[in-house]
LOLOTI-41943 format. One line per field, with one value per residue: residue number from 0; residue in three letters; x, y, z of N, C-alpha, C, O in turn. Coordinates in nm, 3 decimals. Example, Ala and Ser with C-alpha at 12.3 -4.5 7.8 and 13.67 -1.06 7.14 Angstrom:
! LOLOTI-41943
vexgu = (0 1)
selum = (Ala Ser)
n.c1 = (1.319 1.285)
n.c2 = (-0.569 -0.225)
n.c3 = (0.780 0.708)
ca.c1 = (1.230 1.367)
ca.c2 = (-0.450 -0.106)
ca.c3 = (0.780 0.714)
c.c1 = (1.320 1.290)
c.c2 = (-0.330 0.003)
c.c3 = (0.780 0.787)
o.c1 = (1.424 1.341)
o.c2 = (-0.332 0.114)
o.c3 = (0.846 0.804)
END
This chain:
! LOLOTI-41943
vexgu = (0 1 2 3 4 5 6 7 8 9 10 11 12 13 14 15 16 17 18 19 20 21 22 23 24 25 26 27 28 29 30 31 32 33 34 35 36 37 38 39 40 41 42 43 44 45 46 47 48 49 50 51 52 53 54 55 56 57 58 59 60 61 62 63 64 65 66 67 68 69 70 71 72 73 74 75 76 77 78 79 80 81 82 83 84 85 86 87 88 89 90 91 92 93 94 95 96 97 98 99 100 101 102 103 104 105 106 107 108 109 110 111 112 113 114 115 116 117 118 119 120 121 122 123 124 125 126 127 128 129 130 131 132 133 134 135 136 137 138 139 140 141 142 143 144 145 146 147 148 149 150 151 152 153 154 155 156 157 158 159 160 161 162 163 164 165 166 167 168 169 170 171 172 173 174 175 176 177 178 179 180 181 182 183 184)
selum = (Met Glu Asn Ser Leu Ile Met Ile Pro Ser Leu Glu Pro Asp His Lys Leu Leu Ala Leu Val Glu Lys Ile Arg Leu His Asn Gln His Leu Pro Ile Leu Val Val Asp Asp Gly Ser Gly Ser Ala Tyr Gln Ser Val Phe Ser Thr Leu Glu Gln Gln Phe Gly Cys Gln Val Leu Thr His Pro Lys Asn Leu Gly Lys Gly Ala Ala Ile Lys Thr Ala Leu Thr Glu Val Leu Thr Asn Gln Pro Ala Val Glu Phe Met Val Thr Ile Asp Ser Asp Gly Gln His Glu Tyr Thr Asp Met Met Ala Cys Leu Thr Lys Ala Gln Ala His Pro Asp Ser Ile Ile Leu Gly Thr Arg Ser Phe Gly Lys Glu Val Pro Leu Arg Ser Lys Phe Gly Asn Ile Leu Thr Arg Asn Ile Leu Arg Leu Ala Thr Gly Leu Ala Ile Glu Asp Ser Gln Thr Gly Leu Arg Val Phe Pro Arg Lys Phe Met Thr Asp Leu Leu Ala Ile Ser Gly Glu Arg Phe Glu Tyr Glu Thr Arg Met Leu Ile)
n.c1 = (0.578 0.805 0.945 0.831 0.715 0.555 0.414 0.334 0.191 0.185 0.030 0.012 -0.081 -0.330 -0.457 -0.538 -0.336 -0.142 -0.298 -0.342 -0.078 -0.021 -0.206 -0.113 0.137 0.051 -0.035 0.183 0.514 0.743 0.727 0.850 0.789 0.747 0.715 0.618 0.655 0.490 0.572 0.460 0.534 0.668 0.482 0.380 0.581 0.613 0.439 0.560 0.804 0.719 0.630 0.875 1.028 0.862 0.733 0.912 0.926 1.047 1.102 1.071 1.118 0.962 1.058 0.863 0.515 0.470 0.299 0.089 0.161 0.432 0.523 0.485 0.664 0.904 0.918 0.933 1.182 1.347 1.312 1.412 1.676 1.788 1.682 1.715 1.604 1.333 1.051 0.788 0.588 0.349 0.104 -0.073 -0.330 -0.313 -0.536 -0.691 -0.890 -0.860 -0.838 -0.619 -0.636 -0.732 -0.517 -0.321 -0.441 -0.423 -0.144 -0.096 -0.230 -0.070 0.169 0.091 0.040 0.276 0.327 0.155 -0.012 -0.175 -0.492 -0.666 -0.979 -1.252 -1.589 -1.857 -2.080 -2.380 -2.273 -2.054 -1.926 -2.088 -1.921 -1.677 -1.764 -1.855 -1.611 -1.469 -1.632 -1.615 -1.333 -1.299 -1.459 -1.332 -1.091 -1.182 -1.268 -1.026 -0.854 -0.990 -1.004 -1.196 -1.223 -1.331 -1.268 -1.079 -0.937 -0.830 -0.623 -0.494 -0.268 -0.058 0.268 0.479 0.834 0.942 0.801 0.864 1.067 0.959 0.724 0.828 0.886 0.652 0.456 0.342 0.265 0.088 -0.243 -0.325 -0.132 -0.180 -0.394 -0.278 -0.079 -0.229 -0.330)
n.c2 = (0.102 0.170 0.002 -0.002 0.090 0.316 0.270 0.424 0.382 0.571 0.730 0.996 1.191 1.371 1.637 1.473 1.291 1.455 1.548 1.309 1.239 1.463 1.430 1.190 1.281 1.470 1.313 1.146 1.202 1.057 0.806 0.638 0.729 0.604 0.685 0.574 0.696 0.621 0.671 0.923 1.159 1.483 1.685 1.639 1.663 1.864 1.791 1.559 1.666 1.834 1.640 1.525 1.747 1.898 1.707 1.507 1.264 0.971 0.945 0.736 0.693 0.572 0.572 0.549 0.454 0.161 0.003 -0.084 -0.315 -0.336 -0.103 -0.166 -0.379 -0.241 -0.092 -0.302 -0.411 -0.193 -0.179 -0.431 -0.412 -0.166 -0.092 -0.219 -0.220 -0.217 -0.401 -0.430 -0.343 -0.122 -0.080 0.182 0.329 0.618 0.773 0.851 0.687 0.529 0.556 0.717 0.608 0.352 0.245 0.245 0.070 -0.165 -0.195 -0.234 -0.476 -0.635 -0.633 -0.788 -1.025 -1.145 -1.332 -1.309 -1.169 -0.869 -0.742 -0.448 -0.433 -0.300 -0.174 -0.221 -0.005 0.158 0.379 0.305 0.267 0.065 -0.076 -0.099 -0.243 -0.479 -0.576 -0.635 -0.828 -1.030 -1.094 -1.171 -1.398 -1.566 -1.596 -1.727 -1.970 -2.065 -2.082 -2.129 -1.932 -1.690 -1.382 -1.065 -0.822 -0.831 -0.658 -0.452 -0.172 -0.133 -0.286 -0.496 -0.607 -0.845 -0.849 -1.104 -1.220 -1.073 -1.129 -1.354 -1.236 -1.070 -1.251 -1.320 -1.323 -1.056 -0.719 -0.517 -0.435 -0.698 -0.823 -0.787 -0.960 -1.202 -1.224 -1.285 -1.535)
n.c3 = (1.708 1.582 1.420 1.173 0.840 0.624 0.309 0.008 -0.295 -0.596 -0.865 -1.074 -0.869 -0.674 -0.467 -0.259 -0.187 -0.067 0.146 0.284 0.367 0.519 0.725 0.838 0.932 1.114 1.322 1.363 1.365 1.319 1.194 0.919 0.580 0.264 -0.064 -0.378 -0.684 -0.957 -1.233 -1.290 -1.417 -1.521 -1.469 -1.220 -1.043 -0.850 -0.645 -0.544 -0.467 -0.259 -0.080 -0.008 0.089 0.268 0.427 0.483 0.345 0.177 -0.163 -0.433 -0.779 -1.067 -1.405 -1.600 -1.614 -1.445 -1.303 -1.020 -0.878 -0.947 -0.824 -0.554 -0.537 -0.584 -0.349 -0.159 -0.229 -0.169 0.111 0.191 0.101 0.196 0.443 0.715 0.974 0.949 1.012 0.943 0.668 0.573 0.330 0.178 -0.006 -0.221 -0.252 -0.039 0.071 0.292 0.643 0.879 1.139 1.085 0.943 1.144 1.322 1.175 1.168 1.442 1.477 1.313 1.457 1.672 1.545 1.396 1.200 0.992 0.707 0.706 0.629 0.559 0.541 0.353 0.388 0.170 0.074 -0.047 -0.174 -0.320 -0.644 -0.893 -1.071 -0.928 -0.705 -0.830 -0.941 -0.708 -0.587 -0.779 -0.778 -0.510 -0.500 -0.685 -0.552 -0.320 -0.434 -0.540 -0.319 -0.083 0.103 0.265 0.198 0.257 0.124 -0.124 -0.278 -0.136 -0.066 0.165 0.345 0.546 0.549 0.688 0.736 0.705 0.493 0.271 0.074 -0.052 -0.151 -0.346 -0.545 -0.665 -0.957 -1.170 -1.229 -1.218 -1.107 -1.071 -0.926 -0.651 -0.601 -0.673 -0.475 -0.252 -0.318)
ca.c1 = (0.570 0.933 1.000 0.737 0.729 0.436 0.444 0.222 0.210 0.115 0.035 -0.056 -0.157 -0.394 -0.449 -0.567 -0.209 -0.084 -0.383 -0.315 0.051 -0.033 -0.278 -0.020 0.237 -0.016 -0.041 0.309 0.625 0.861 0.708 0.899 0.694 0.808 0.620 0.670 0.597 0.487 0.580 0.363 0.584 0.715 0.371 0.349 0.704 0.599 0.375 0.660 0.901 0.655 0.633 1.012 1.078 0.776 0.688 1.021 0.905 1.141 1.030 1.138 1.045 0.971 1.062 0.734 0.417 0.495 0.188 0.088 0.242 0.574 0.553 0.498 0.791 1.012 0.924 0.982 1.325 1.409 1.312 1.504 1.813 1.840 1.610 1.719 1.525 1.190 0.993 0.654 0.559 0.206 0.071 -0.198 -0.351 -0.295 -0.661 -0.757 -1.004 -0.832 -0.811 -0.498 -0.666 -0.741 -0.380 -0.253 -0.502 -0.363 -0.007 -0.106 -0.267 0.049 0.264 0.038 0.039 0.387 0.334 0.038 -0.034 -0.296 -0.569 -0.763 -1.092 -1.352 -1.730 -1.907 -2.218 -2.446 -2.197 -1.947 -1.969 -2.119 -1.802 -1.583 -1.827 -1.853 -1.472 -1.431 -1.709 -1.557 -1.202 -1.308 -1.514 -1.224 -0.998 -1.245 -1.265 -0.888 -0.778 -1.075 -1.003 -1.310 -1.176 -1.437 -1.218 -0.952 -0.873 -0.791 -0.486 -0.441 -0.213 0.067 0.354 0.596 0.960 0.967 0.736 0.897 1.141 0.862 0.633 0.898 0.891 0.519 0.444 0.242 0.318 -0.021 -0.336 -0.337 -0.032 -0.239 -0.471 -0.184 -0.010 -0.319 -0.337)
ca.c2 = (0.108 0.219 -0.093 -0.005 0.189 0.335 0.277 0.476 0.384 0.688 0.765 1.122 1.221 1.501 1.689 1.368 1.234 1.551 1.548 1.184 1.248 1.566 1.368 1.098 1.360 1.535 1.214 1.073 1.269 0.973 0.686 0.664 0.718 0.582 0.703 0.533 0.768 0.521 0.728 1.033 1.260 1.611 1.769 1.606 1.670 1.953 1.714 1.470 1.752 1.874 1.524 1.512 1.864 1.942 1.599 1.414 1.134 0.922 0.924 0.660 0.724 0.492 0.665 0.537 0.378 0.017 -0.063 -0.084 -0.429 -0.299 -0.003 -0.240 -0.453 -0.143 -0.063 -0.422 -0.418 -0.085 -0.218 -0.545 -0.372 -0.048 -0.056 -0.342 -0.210 -0.226 -0.535 -0.430 -0.240 -0.105 -0.007 0.257 0.397 0.763 0.844 0.891 0.602 0.465 0.650 0.698 0.517 0.216 0.203 0.215 -0.053 -0.276 -0.212 -0.293 -0.616 -0.701 -0.652 -0.897 -1.146 -1.120 -1.436 -1.290 -1.049 -0.808 -0.666 -0.350 -0.447 -0.193 -0.212 -0.169 0.044 0.203 0.486 0.246 0.245 -0.074 -0.136 -0.135 -0.348 -0.601 -0.625 -0.692 -0.953 -1.128 -1.141 -1.243 -1.531 -1.644 -1.625 -1.829 -2.097 -2.109 -2.104 -2.156 -1.815 -1.600 -1.246 -0.971 -0.716 -0.880 -0.551 -0.342 -0.120 -0.123 -0.418 -0.494 -0.721 -0.864 -0.865 -1.245 -1.258 -0.979 -1.194 -1.436 -1.147 -1.022 -1.357 -1.338 -1.255 -0.951 -0.584 -0.420 -0.464 -0.843 -0.864 -0.792 -1.084 -1.316 -1.238 -1.352 -1.676)
ca.c3 = (1.563 1.532 1.325 1.061 0.734 0.542 0.166 -0.069 -0.440 -0.646 -1.007 -1.102 -0.748 -0.656 -0.331 -0.161 -0.139 0.028 0.265 0.356 0.433 0.622 0.837 0.903 1.004 1.226 1.430 1.383 1.296 1.309 1.114 0.783 0.468 0.134 -0.173 -0.508 -0.797 -1.063 -1.367 -1.302 -1.510 -1.468 -1.426 -1.081 -0.966 -0.735 -0.538 -0.485 -0.398 -0.134 0.009 0.042 0.161 0.377 0.512 0.509 0.280 0.077 -0.288 -0.539 -0.901 -1.189 -1.518 -1.670 -1.538 -1.447 -1.237 -0.874 -0.831 -0.962 -0.720 -0.427 -0.544 -0.567 -0.205 -0.091 -0.257 -0.091 0.252 0.210 0.069 0.264 0.566 0.795 1.098 0.919 1.024 0.886 0.570 0.549 0.207 0.184 -0.133 -0.215 -0.280 0.084 0.109 0.420 0.750 0.959 1.251 1.030 0.914 1.271 1.376 1.100 1.217 1.576 1.455 1.257 1.567 1.753 1.462 1.303 1.096 0.907 0.628 0.757 0.530 0.609 0.449 0.347 0.374 0.043 0.085 -0.170 -0.237 -0.400 -0.782 -0.928 -1.135 -0.820 -0.625 -0.912 -0.948 -0.579 -0.569 -0.870 -0.734 -0.383 -0.527 -0.746 -0.442 -0.236 -0.507 -0.559 -0.196 0.033 0.190 0.251 0.225 0.219 0.035 -0.179 -0.354 -0.049 -0.076 0.302 0.377 0.620 0.518 0.774 0.665 0.676 0.368 0.164 -0.035 -0.125 -0.223 -0.466 -0.646 -0.723 -1.086 -1.180 -1.214 -1.208 -0.999 -1.051 -0.828 -0.517 -0.590 -0.675 -0.347 -0.160 -0.359)
c.c1 = (0.701 0.997 0.913 0.766 0.597 0.480 0.318 0.257 0.129 0.139 -0.051 -0.144 -0.223 -0.379 -0.472 -0.439 -0.145 -0.166 -0.360 -0.184 0.048 -0.102 -0.188 0.080 0.176 -0.018 0.094 0.420 0.739 0.847 0.753 0.789 0.774 0.699 0.687 0.589 0.605 0.475 0.482 0.406 0.610 0.602 0.338 0.471 0.691 0.532 0.479 0.769 0.846 0.657 0.771 1.049 0.994 0.744 0.793 1.002 1.024 1.059 1.121 1.053 1.071 0.970 0.936 0.643 0.441 0.383 0.203 0.171 0.390 0.613 0.571 0.629 0.911 1.030 0.977 1.134 1.401 1.419 1.414 1.650 1.869 1.777 1.603 1.636 1.375 1.145 0.856 0.642 0.409 0.188 -0.064 -0.212 -0.350 -0.424 -0.744 -0.873 -0.983 -0.793 -0.680 -0.523 -0.678 -0.602 -0.306 -0.311 -0.445 -0.219 -0.005 -0.139 -0.148 0.152 0.221 0.040 0.149 0.403 0.220 0.051 -0.169 -0.362 -0.665 -0.882 -1.192 -1.492 -1.781 -2.054 -2.269 -2.366 -2.084 -1.998 -1.986 -1.998 -1.701 -1.637 -1.822 -1.713 -1.429 -1.504 -1.650 -1.424 -1.211 -1.368 -1.412 -1.125 -1.054 -1.240 -1.123 -0.819 -0.860 -1.079 -1.124 -1.267 -1.279 -1.390 -1.080 -0.875 -0.825 -0.646 -0.421 -0.400 -0.086 0.142 0.466 0.720 0.981 0.904 0.786 0.972 1.047 0.765 0.697 0.897 0.757 0.509 0.331 0.303 0.209 -0.115 -0.351 -0.239 -0.091 -0.324 -0.379 -0.110 -0.100 -0.330 -0.209)
c.c2 = (0.155 0.125 -0.104 0.107 0.195 0.346 0.321 0.471 0.500 0.708 0.890 1.166 1.359 1.543 1.583 1.305 1.328 1.555 1.423 1.194 1.354 1.509 1.270 1.175 1.436 1.443 1.152 1.137 1.174 0.850 0.715 0.641 0.709 0.592 0.658 0.604 0.673 0.585 0.842 1.141 1.393 1.700 1.749 1.618 1.757 1.881 1.628 1.549 1.799 1.760 1.507 1.626 1.903 1.831 1.491 1.276 1.099 0.895 0.847 0.676 0.622 0.590 0.661 0.451 0.228 -0.062 -0.068 -0.198 -0.399 -0.196 -0.071 -0.317 -0.361 -0.112 -0.182 -0.435 -0.314 -0.124 -0.329 -0.504 -0.266 -0.014 -0.177 -0.337 -0.225 -0.372 -0.545 -0.314 -0.237 -0.027 0.061 0.334 0.548 0.841 0.878 0.805 0.529 0.572 0.615 0.596 0.373 0.160 0.163 0.091 -0.175 -0.302 -0.275 -0.442 -0.695 -0.729 -0.772 -1.031 -1.136 -1.226 -1.423 -1.165 -0.996 -0.724 -0.572 -0.348 -0.334 -0.253 -0.146 -0.134 0.089 0.310 0.434 0.222 0.096 -0.145 -0.182 -0.251 -0.482 -0.661 -0.692 -0.823 -1.063 -1.182 -1.214 -1.382 -1.622 -1.687 -1.735 -1.966 -2.153 -2.149 -2.149 -2.040 -1.727 -1.461 -1.149 -0.870 -0.756 -0.772 -0.436 -0.301 -0.102 -0.263 -0.399 -0.623 -0.730 -0.889 -1.011 -1.292 -1.177 -1.043 -1.280 -1.350 -1.092 -1.124 -1.380 -1.259 -1.153 -0.816 -0.480 -0.461 -0.614 -0.895 -0.878 -0.917 -1.205 -1.334 -1.307 -1.501 -1.746)
c.c3 = (1.501 1.431 1.199 0.963 0.659 0.397 0.093 -0.218 -0.498 -0.795 -1.026 -0.984 -0.753 -0.510 -0.224 -0.105 -0.036 0.157 0.350 0.433 0.543 0.747 0.912 0.988 1.123 1.348 1.463 1.299 1.258 1.220 0.970 0.679 0.339 0.028 -0.302 -0.615 -0.916 -1.201 -1.390 -1.400 -1.444 -1.419 -1.278 -0.990 -0.841 -0.617 -0.467 -0.413 -0.263 -0.033 0.072 0.136 0.282 0.477 0.539 0.452 0.192 -0.049 -0.384 -0.664 -1.010 -1.307 -1.604 -1.583 -1.556 -1.381 -1.087 -0.817 -0.839 -0.855 -0.585 -0.425 -0.529 -0.419 -0.126 -0.108 -0.176 0.056 0.275 0.191 0.162 0.398 0.660 0.923 1.075 0.922 0.961 0.787 0.549 0.419 0.228 0.054 -0.115 -0.232 -0.156 0.129 0.242 0.522 0.823 1.071 1.204 1.000 1.042 1.337 1.305 1.145 1.356 1.566 1.401 1.366 1.653 1.679 1.356 1.194 0.996 0.822 0.673 0.647 0.601 0.515 0.464 0.345 0.247 0.055 -0.050 -0.245 -0.328 -0.542 -0.813 -0.988 -1.029 -0.738 -0.701 -0.918 -0.819 -0.554 -0.656 -0.817 -0.600 -0.402 -0.595 -0.640 -0.352 -0.304 -0.516 -0.429 -0.076 0.131 0.161 0.294 0.170 0.114 -0.017 -0.253 -0.266 -0.069 0.060 0.346 0.458 0.591 0.621 0.688 0.622 0.545 0.248 0.047 -0.118 -0.206 -0.350 -0.579 -0.715 -0.853 -1.082 -1.151 -1.192 -1.095 -0.972 -0.947 -0.689 -0.497 -0.589 -0.543 -0.245 -0.191 -0.315)
o.c1 = (0.707 1.092 0.921 0.832 0.535 0.571 0.211 0.343 0.017 0.251 -0.170 -0.266 -0.180 -0.295 -0.429 -0.435 -0.100 -0.109 -0.357 -0.180 0.108 -0.062 -0.188 0.105 0.245 -0.003 0.117 0.418 0.823 0.948 0.701 0.709 0.857 0.602 0.800 0.471 0.713 0.382 0.428 0.322 0.579 0.626 0.273 0.463 0.752 0.565 0.484 0.822 0.919 0.684 0.783 1.096 1.048 0.728 0.766 1.056 1.093 0.955 1.233 0.930 1.185 0.889 0.904 0.688 0.433 0.374 0.313 0.243 0.465 0.724 0.661 0.698 1.011 1.142 1.059 1.205 1.506 1.523 1.494 1.738 1.984 1.817 1.495 1.602 1.299 1.194 0.810 0.680 0.348 0.250 -0.156 -0.117 -0.383 -0.423 -0.855 -0.948 -1.078 -0.722 -0.638 -0.441 -0.638 -0.574 -0.238 -0.238 -0.422 -0.178 0.080 -0.081 -0.127 0.214 0.305 0.042 0.118 0.486 0.192 0.117 -0.267 -0.295 -0.737 -0.885 -1.213 -1.511 -1.752 -2.141 -2.209 -2.386 -2.025 -2.104 -1.909 -1.975 -1.646 -1.564 -1.789 -1.696 -1.361 -1.444 -1.635 -1.405 -1.137 -1.331 -1.405 -1.080 -0.982 -1.212 -1.103 -0.735 -0.805 -1.149 -1.152 -1.274 -1.310 -1.467 -0.978 -0.759 -0.783 -0.558 -0.305 -0.483 -0.014 0.088 0.540 0.710 1.034 0.946 0.752 0.942 1.054 0.727 0.629 0.905 0.750 0.548 0.238 0.383 0.237 -0.069 -0.386 -0.261 -0.057 -0.326 -0.401 -0.081 -0.050 -0.339 -0.193)
o.c2 = (0.178 0.163 -0.204 0.206 0.093 0.421 0.265 0.546 0.524 0.702 0.890 1.177 1.450 1.489 1.600 1.269 1.283 1.565 1.431 1.162 1.335 1.537 1.267 1.140 1.463 1.488 1.110 1.128 1.209 0.795 0.806 0.548 0.795 0.517 0.698 0.577 0.647 0.558 0.855 1.207 1.414 1.785 1.834 1.585 1.728 1.909 1.626 1.505 1.804 1.782 1.477 1.604 1.936 1.857 1.395 1.179 1.187 0.829 0.889 0.673 0.589 0.682 0.758 0.383 0.175 -0.183 -0.057 -0.180 -0.434 -0.202 -0.036 -0.320 -0.399 -0.105 -0.165 -0.466 -0.343 -0.105 -0.322 -0.558 -0.274 0.084 -0.232 -0.443 -0.243 -0.455 -0.655 -0.201 -0.338 0.077 0.005 0.396 0.600 0.964 0.929 0.845 0.474 0.667 0.500 0.508 0.281 0.043 0.061 0.015 -0.279 -0.417 -0.359 -0.524 -0.809 -0.835 -0.848 -1.137 -1.119 -1.209 -1.518 -1.068 -1.070 -0.646 -0.613 -0.270 -0.281 -0.368 -0.030 -0.220 0.061 0.330 0.511 0.161 0.013 -0.263 -0.292 -0.344 -0.585 -0.782 -0.794 -0.919 -1.176 -1.304 -1.310 -1.475 -1.741 -1.802 -1.826 -2.066 -2.274 -2.239 -2.200 -2.046 -1.693 -1.426 -1.151 -0.837 -0.717 -0.793 -0.332 -0.385 -0.061 -0.347 -0.301 -0.732 -0.634 -0.946 -1.037 -1.393 -1.209 -1.012 -1.279 -1.387 -1.068 -1.088 -1.454 -1.143 -1.162 -0.801 -0.368 -0.517 -0.654 -1.000 -0.971 -0.973 -1.299 -1.446 -1.380 -1.584 -1.866)
o.c3 = (1.380 1.363 1.128 0.996 0.633 0.365 0.111 -0.263 -0.455 -0.844 -0.997 -0.998 -0.824 -0.438 -0.110 0.012 0.069 0.266 0.472 0.552 0.649 0.860 1.035 1.103 1.222 1.461 1.576 1.176 1.175 1.175 0.906 0.689 0.310 0.030 -0.332 -0.635 -0.969 -1.276 -1.500 -1.461 -1.327 -1.333 -1.217 -0.871 -0.738 -0.502 -0.344 -0.311 -0.165 0.085 0.191 0.247 0.388 0.596 0.611 0.506 0.141 -0.041 -0.412 -0.656 -1.041 -1.308 -1.673 -1.491 -1.667 -1.401 -1.033 -0.719 -0.748 -0.802 -0.509 -0.323 -0.467 -0.369 -0.035 -0.013 -0.120 0.119 0.369 0.258 0.204 0.461 0.682 0.977 1.169 0.846 0.929 0.818 0.511 0.399 0.288 0.008 -0.008 -0.228 -0.168 0.218 0.297 0.489 0.826 1.095 1.275 1.026 1.046 1.400 1.368 1.159 1.385 1.637 1.441 1.368 1.701 1.741 1.238 1.104 0.923 0.860 0.678 0.580 0.692 0.420 0.573 0.306 0.220 0.047 -0.154 -0.364 -0.403 -0.560 -0.765 -0.960 -1.040 -0.705 -0.643 -0.903 -0.822 -0.506 -0.611 -0.812 -0.578 -0.330 -0.565 -0.637 -0.313 -0.239 -0.503 -0.428 0.021 0.232 0.045 0.412 0.051 0.024 0.039 -0.288 -0.318 -0.086 0.068 0.380 0.441 0.606 0.639 0.579 0.514 0.490 0.134 -0.068 -0.241 -0.317 -0.449 -0.696 -0.814 -0.859 -1.002 -1.059 -1.151 -0.995 -0.860 -0.887 -0.616 -0.388 -0.513 -0.503 -0.159 -0.100 -0.339)
END
């Protein structure tokens, strides 16, 4: 996994982001972590400083909220411009809904299938709010109609991108959550 990088988009993070990074570092001290602060503001600066100083994360900051798609594009640009050894970038949301083991399983799958984008899909049980479940059902059905792809969780924040797709991913329109659906299309 020495050729991989973890990317975490973050807006106004709480303790869950620090817990996620702490868990990653507990298992892996060497895997680079890039956090994109998507305009959280000065009230959250201490969280990002802790990520840099205590956990060795690289933090890039948007001066204002530009959206999750823009944060992913910022990370893609950073990897393509300044990180030539990185062959795979895994995105994981900062809210702790994905486990370290799931992220590593996705990276392992990406290594075995370097010509694919890997999605860490979630199971939607009764504990998932109806609004979230409805949004996911809607976008996965639109995706199925538009592309023929049957993806269980089109809104997952756990994704692995091989370097070979990064330039193309930068060209996809969208700056907010719609970007993740457009990249699949």
